[in-house]
Rosetta silent file (secondary structure, phi, psi, omega in degrees, C-alpha in Angstrom):
SEQUENCE: MKFEELTPEQQEKAKAAKSPEEIIALAKEEGYELSDSELEAVSGGWDHCSKEKYGCGMVGH
SCORE:     score description
SCORE:     0.000 S_00000001
   1 L     0.000  133.927  179.974    0.000    0.000    0.000 S_00000001
   2 L  -107.616  141.166 -177.836    1.368    3.365   -0.911 S_00000001
   3 H   -54.125  -41.603 -176.717    0.669    6.497    1.076 S_00000001
   4 H   -65.544  -19.861 -178.981   -0.301    8.384   -2.068 S_00000001
   5 H   -85.576   -9.215  179.020   -3.034    5.816   -2.802 S_00000001
   6 L   -76.558  155.130  175.088   -4.845    6.515    0.461 S_00000001
   7 L   -68.813  160.520  177.362   -7.797    8.868    0.610 S_00000001
   8 H   -55.024  -38.527  178.717   -7.095   12.306    2.082 S_00000001
   9 H   -64.581  -43.157  178.515   -8.895   11.231    5.269 S_00000001
  10 H   -65.025  -38.877  178.281   -6.774    8.073    5.549 S_00000001
  11 H   -61.909  -42.456  179.241   -3.609   10.099    4.950 S_00000001
  12 H   -63.506  -42.060  178.225   -4.514   12.455    7.805 S_00000001
  13 H   -62.620  -42.263 -179.730   -5.170    9.521   10.136 S_00000001
  14 H   -64.760  -41.738  179.180   -1.834    7.957    9.165 S_00000001
  15 H   -64.701  -31.404 -177.828    0.029   11.217    9.734 S_00000001
  16 H   -81.357  -12.659 -178.719   -1.606   11.561   13.163 S_00000001
  17 L   -61.869  138.615 -177.175   -0.570    8.075   14.285 S_00000001
  18 L  -106.978   -1.009 -179.366    1.860    8.145   17.167 S_00000001
  19 L  -155.347  161.318  175.486    3.043    4.534   17.048 S_00000001
  20 H   -59.841  -35.515  179.806    3.447    1.587   14.695 S_00000001
  21 H   -61.448  -37.084  177.902    0.559   -0.100   16.492 S_00000001
  22 H   -66.572  -37.030  177.251   -1.727    2.788   15.523 S_00000001
  23 H   -65.380  -44.602  179.589   -0.720    2.408   11.870 S_00000001
  24 H   -63.441  -43.835  178.105   -1.429   -1.326   11.981 S_00000001
  25 H   -62.022  -41.032  178.590   -4.789   -0.721   13.682 S_00000001
  26 H   -61.599  -45.307  179.890   -5.658    1.915   11.083 S_00000001
  27 H   -59.945  -46.224  179.609   -4.849   -0.481    8.250 S_00000001
  28 H   -63.464  -42.933  179.149   -7.036   -3.196    9.792 S_00000001
  29 H   -58.366  -36.604 -178.126   -9.838   -0.712   10.445 S_00000001
  30 L   -86.975    0.078  177.314   -9.765    0.306    6.792 S_00000001
  31 L    85.446   14.498  178.120   -9.794   -3.314    5.614 S_00000001
  32 L   -89.061  140.726  171.647   -6.202   -3.482    4.420 S_00000001
  33 L  -106.888  117.007 -178.644   -4.137   -6.606    4.898 S_00000001
  34 L   -81.515  139.404  176.206   -0.501   -5.681    5.274 S_00000001
  35 L   -73.252  168.701  178.092    2.110   -7.949    3.712 S_00000001
  36 H   -57.729  -41.838 -178.529    4.970   -9.313    5.804 S_00000001
  37 H   -68.282  -35.494  177.656    7.315   -6.682    4.397 S_00000001
  38 H   -68.248  -41.315  177.336    4.814   -3.897    5.157 S_00000001
  39 H   -62.293  -42.500  178.817    4.363   -5.144    8.730 S_00000001
  40 H   -62.733  -41.471 -179.785    8.125   -5.286    9.147 S_00000001
  41 H   -63.740  -41.746 -178.970    8.491   -1.770    7.783 S_00000001
  42 H   -71.347  -45.850 -175.123    5.865   -0.398   10.142 S_00000001
  43 H   -76.466  -33.373 -176.815    6.993   -2.253   13.243 S_00000001
  44 H  -107.129   -6.215 -174.233   10.730   -1.961   12.721 S_00000001
  45 L  -128.760   48.057 -178.170   10.974    1.161   10.620 S_00000001
  46 L   -72.314   96.637 -177.289    9.018    3.836   12.401 S_00000001
  47 L  -154.123  107.306 -177.454   10.381    6.869   10.649 S_00000001
  48 L   -61.575  -18.396 -173.325    8.151    9.582    9.201 S_00000001
  49 L  -102.927    4.140 -172.575   10.951   10.745    6.903 S_00000001
  50 L  -120.713   49.040  177.990   11.986    7.454    5.303 S_00000001
  51 L   -56.374  -36.702 -177.743    9.207    6.425    2.927 S_00000001
  52 L   -66.757  -42.143 -178.425   11.858    5.351    0.445 S_00000001
  53 L   -71.385  -40.401 -176.625   13.651    3.119    2.951 S_00000001
  54 L  -106.659   94.972 -165.894   10.463    1.679    4.435 S_00000001
  55 L   -58.706  -15.492 -176.925    8.515    0.615    1.415 S_00000001
  56 L   -65.251  -30.497  175.307    4.977    0.483    2.747 S_00000001
  57 L    69.948    1.601 -177.080    4.831    4.265    2.342 S_00000001
  58 L   -67.723  -34.187  178.853    1.843    4.447    4.633 S_00000001
  59 L  -100.715  123.952 -179.226    3.606    6.794    6.974 S_00000001
  60 L  -173.559  174.575  178.993    4.990    9.852    5.316 S_00000001
  61 L   -99.594    0.000    0.000    4.906   13.544    4.844 S_00000001
């Protein structure tokens, strides 16, 4: 899932998340199933500035 593919409302929710757990909960709430690599990126790569490094792209500016 790429950040740019989210609706504006989903993007705002993702930007407001304060932890990887909130991102995962948001994805589940929205009906997304994260791949293993996306889960790894969210749980181990919590970095708002590294969309390129952490490929899920869900968290970004």
